[in-house]
C-alpha positions, -999 to 999 in steps of 0.1 A, spaced: -820 -146 123 -847 -123 136 -836 -88 143 -852 -88 178 -829 -117 187 -800 -92 186 -814 -69 213 -789 -68 241 -762 -83 220 -729 -66 213 -720 -51 179 -683 -46 172 -679 -18 147 -644 -17 133 -635 12 109 -607 -3 88 -586 22 68 -566 1 44 -532 12 31 -537 27 -3 -533 2 -32 -538 -28 -9 -576 -33 -10 -576 -63 -33 -550 -81 -11 -569 -72 20 -601 -86 6 -584 -119 -4 -568 -121 31 -602 -113 48 -618 -143 30 -591 -165 46 -595 -149 80 -633 -150 82 -635 -187 94 -612 -178 123 -638 -154 138 -668 -176 130 -653 -204 150 -653 -185 183 -679 -192 210 -702 -162 213 -699 -152 176 -732 -145 159 -726 -130 125 -705 -105 106 -705 -82 75 -677 -64 58 -688 -33 38 -666 -12 15 -666 25 13 -680 42 -19 -667 77 -12 -636 63 5 -627 31 -14 -598 24 10 -621 23 40 -641 -7 52 -665 -12 81 -665 -46 98 -696 -53 118 -694 -84 141 -723 -94 164 -713 -111 196 -733 -126 224 -713 -105 249 -684 -81 251 -664 -109 268 -670 -131 238 -650 -106 217 -625 -92 242 -616 -125 259 -630 -153 237 -616 -139 205 -589 -114 214 -571 -139 237 -574 -168 213 -549 -185 190 -574 -176 162 -569 -139 169 -531 -143 165 -537 -158 131 -563 -131 123 -537 -104 131 -511 -121 110 -534 -122 80 -550 -88 83 -532 -62 104 -505 -56 79 -531 -39 57 -544 -15 84 -535 22 84 -528 36 119 -562 53 122 -582 20 123 -607 20 152 -628 -5 170 -659 4 192 -687 -16 207 -724 -10 208 -756 -28 219 -789 -31 201 -817 -14 220 -847 -17 195 
């Protein structure tokens, strides 16, 4: 995918703080959960990166065609309910999700 094709698209940036000692279980569950998000209309691509200085912290980057693709298409879907069931039990309370758009 060309980087310029992402201009104007929406980047979901989720800072996932994982309960201490649960990172291996989280990663295994994430592998199961990934196909749930990739099946949603408006999904483009995603990456999960792990913290070096903070090994219990991950950043999830998901590119969407629009904010609605994430907030309505995914968050209001049955797939999201399955996603939550698989993953949310690993999240510490200070997990955050913000949205950005590529300008250049």
